[in-house]
C-alpha positions as CSV (number, residue, x, y, z in Angstrom):
1,M,-92.1,91.9,-14.8
2,K,-88.4,92.1,-16.0
3,Q,-89.4,89.9,-18.8
4,M,-92.3,92.5,-19.9
5,H,-89.8,95.5,-19.9
6,W,-87.3,93.3,-21.8
7,N,-89.9,92.4,-24.6
8,Y,-90.8,96.2,-24.7
9,G,-87.4,97.1,-25.2
10,I,-86.8,94.9,-28.0
11,L,-90.3,95.8,-29.5
12,V,-89.1,99.8,-29.4
13,V,-85.4,98.7,-30.9
14,A,-87.1,96.8,-33.6
15,L,-89.8,99.3,-34.5
16,V,-86.9,101.9,-34.5
17,G,-84.8,99.9,-36.8
18,S,-87.4,99.2,-39.2
19,I,-88.2,102.9,-39.8
20,L,-84.6,103.6,-40.3
21,A,-84.3,100.9,-42.5
22,S,-87.5,101.8,-44.5
23,S,-86.4,105.5,-44.8
24,C,-83.0,104.6,-46.2
25,A,-84.5,102.6,-49.1
26,Q,-86.7,105.4,-50.2
27,T,-85.2,107.9,-52.3
28,A,-85.8,111.4,-51.1
29,P,-87.7,113.7,-53.2
30,P,-85.2,116.3,-55.0
31,A,-84.7,119.6,-53.0
32,P,-86.7,122.2,-54.3
33,T,-84.8,124.8,-56.4
34,P,-84.5,128.1,-54.2
35,T,-86.2,131.0,-55.9
36,P,-83.6,133.9,-56.0
37,T,-84.5,136.7,-53.7
38,P,-83.9,140.2,-55.3
39,T,-81.1,141.8,-53.7
40,P,-81.9,145.2,-52.7
41,T,-79.9,147.9,-54.2
42,P,-77.5,149.4,-51.6
43,P,-77.6,153.2,-51.3
44,T,-74.9,155.0,-53.3
45,A,-71.7,155.4,-51.1
46,T,-72.3,159.2,-51.1
47,A,-76.0,158.9,-50.0
48,W,-74.7,160.2,-46.5
49,M,-73.9,163.5,-48.0
50,D,-77.6,164.2,-48.4
51,I,-78.5,163.9,-44.7
52,E,-79.5,167.3,-43.5
53,L,-77.5,168.7,-40.7
54,T,-77.7,171.7,-38.5
55,D,-75.1,174.2,-37.7
56,V,-75.1,174.6,-34.0
57,A,-73.7,178.2,-34.3
58,T,-76.4,179.7,-36.5
59,G,-79.2,177.2,-36.9
60,Q,-78.7,176.9,-40.6
61,R,-79.7,173.6,-42.1
62,F,-77.2,172.3,-44.6
63,K,-76.3,169.1,-46.4
64,I,-72.6,168.0,-47.3
65,S,-74.1,167.8,-51.0
66,D,-74.8,171.4,-51.0
67,F,-71.1,172.1,-51.5
68,K,-70.6,170.3,-54.6
69,G,-68.0,172.1,-56.7
70,K,-65.9,173.1,-53.7
71,P,-63.5,171.0,-51.5
72,V,-64.7,169.9,-48.2
73,L,-62.7,169.0,-45.3
74,L,-64.9,166.8,-43.0
75,E,-63.6,166.2,-39.5
76,S,-65.3,163.6,-37.2
77,F,-64.4,165.0,-33.5
78,A,-65.3,165.1,-29.8
79,V,-65.2,168.2,-27.2
80,W,-63.3,166.1,-24.9
81,C,-60.7,165.4,-27.3
82,P,-57.5,167.5,-27.1
83,T,-55.8,166.2,-30.5
84,C,-59.1,167.4,-32.2
85,T,-58.9,170.8,-30.9
86,A,-55.3,170.7,-32.1
87,Q,-56.6,169.9,-35.5
88,Q,-59.2,172.4,-35.2
89,K,-56.5,175.2,-34.7
90,E,-54.6,174.1,-37.8
91,T,-58.2,174.1,-39.6
92,K,-58.7,177.8,-38.1
93,K,-55.2,178.7,-39.8
94,L,-56.0,177.3,-43.1
95,K,-59.7,179.1,-43.0
96,Q,-57.7,182.3,-42.2
97,R,-55.5,181.6,-45.4
98,E,-57.8,180.5,-47.9
99,G,-61.2,181.9,-46.9
100,E,-64.3,180.4,-48.4
101,A,-62.6,178.5,-51.0
102,I,-62.6,175.2,-49.0
103,I,-65.6,174.3,-46.9
104,H,-65.0,173.1,-43.4
105,I,-67.3,171.0,-41.5
106,S,-66.7,169.4,-37.9
107,L,-69.1,166.7,-36.9
108,D,-69.4,165.7,-33.4
109,T,-69.9,161.8,-33.4
110,D,-69.9,161.5,-29.7
111,P,-73.4,160.6,-28.8
112,N,-72.9,162.0,-25.3
113,E,-72.2,165.5,-26.6
114,D,-75.0,168.2,-27.4
115,E,-75.4,171.2,-29.4
116,A,-74.8,173.4,-26.1
117,K,-71.4,171.8,-25.2
118,I,-70.4,172.4,-29.0
119,R,-71.3,175.9,-29.0
120,E,-69.2,176.4,-25.8
121,H,-66.2,174.7,-27.5
122,L,-66.4,176.9,-30.7
123,Q,-66.9,180.2,-28.5
124,R,-64.0,179.3,-26.2
125,N,-61.5,178.6,-29.2
126,G,-62.7,181.1,-31.6
127,F,-63.7,178.4,-34.4
128,D,-66.4,179.8,-37.2
129,W,-67.1,177.3,-39.6
130,F,-70.0,174.6,-39.9
131,Y,-70.0,172.5,-36.6
132,A,-73.0,169.8,-36.2
133,V,-74.0,167.0,-34.1
134,S,-73.8,163.9,-36.4
135,P,-77.1,162.2,-36.6
136,I,-76.8,158.4,-35.9
137,E,-77.6,157.4,-39.5
138,L,-74.9,159.5,-40.6
139,T,-72.3,158.4,-38.2
140,N,-73.4,154.8,-39.1
141,A,-73.1,155.6,-42.9
142,L,-69.7,157.0,-42.3
143,I,-68.6,154.0,-40.4
144,D,-69.9,151.7,-43.3
145,E,-67.9,153.4,-45.9
146,F,-64.8,154.4,-44.0
147,G,-64.6,152.1,-41.0
148,I,-64.8,152.3,-37.4
149,R,-61.6,154.7,-37.3
150,I,-63.8,157.6,-38.7
151,V,-65.4,158.0,-35.0
152,S,-62.0,157.6,-33.1
153,A,-61.7,161.0,-32.1
154,P,-58.1,161.0,-30.7
155,S,-56.7,159.9,-34.2
156,V,-58.3,163.0,-35.7
157,P,-60.3,161.4,-38.3
158,M,-60.7,163.6,-41.5
159,I,-62.2,163.0,-45.0
160,L,-61.4,165.4,-48.1
161,I,-64.5,165.4,-50.3
162,C,-63.4,166.8,-53.6
163,E,-65.4,169.2,-55.9
164,D,-67.0,166.0,-57.7
165,Q,-67.8,164.8,-54.3
166,S,-65.5,161.8,-54.3
167,T,-63.8,161.1,-51.2
168,R,-60.6,160.3,-49.6
169,Y,-59.8,159.7,-45.9
170,L,-56.6,161.5,-45.0
171,K,-53.7,160.1,-42.9
172,R,-54.4,159.7,-39.1
173,G,-53.0,162.4,-36.5
174,V,-53.1,166.2,-36.7
175,K,-52.5,167.6,-40.0
176,S,-50.8,171.1,-40.3
177,S,-52.5,173.7,-42.5
178,D,-49.9,173.3,-45.0
179,D,-50.4,169.5,-44.8
180,L,-54.3,170.1,-45.4
181,L,-53.6,172.2,-48.7
182,S,-51.3,169.7,-50.0
183,E,-53.9,167.1,-49.5
184,I,-56.7,169.3,-51.3
185,A,-53.9,169.7,-54.0
186,K,-53.5,165.9,-54.6
187,G,-57.5,165.4,-54.9
188,C,-59.0,162.2,-54.4
189,E,-57.8,159.9,-56.8
């Protein structure tokens, strides 16, 4: 019996060896040339400006692109964030000084907050500019363009959108109303 297993073992080794040897002797057919796959055209960097938003205070529907020709300060915030509220108090001072010459939009990017919570925040603090819950596609587009820092509420993320709708990410932290005015004067270059 041992002899039979031994013979089968030799036979298997011989078979495997001859298969390997014959495959090495053959030349492999040339690899097919891959057909180039067309690369989809990515949406323009500012496509996120055309996403429709709803102002939580008035129910008015708007898009950031509606404000072409005016500077826009776009803030990403959360109601629970005290530095966001401090920034919004500076924004309120700027709005009182400059009126409607500058558009202010505050986007709540915290998926756990809703319109009712934001409305309560507005009323408690006397804020009266555009506030909206950021749709997930807008939040994702902002992250794609500006990085994850755009949803880091405690760092008070803010984007300047210039009259031609070019953009510039502003420095982290609370910016005084004078700093904001200075940033707008610098433009988006």
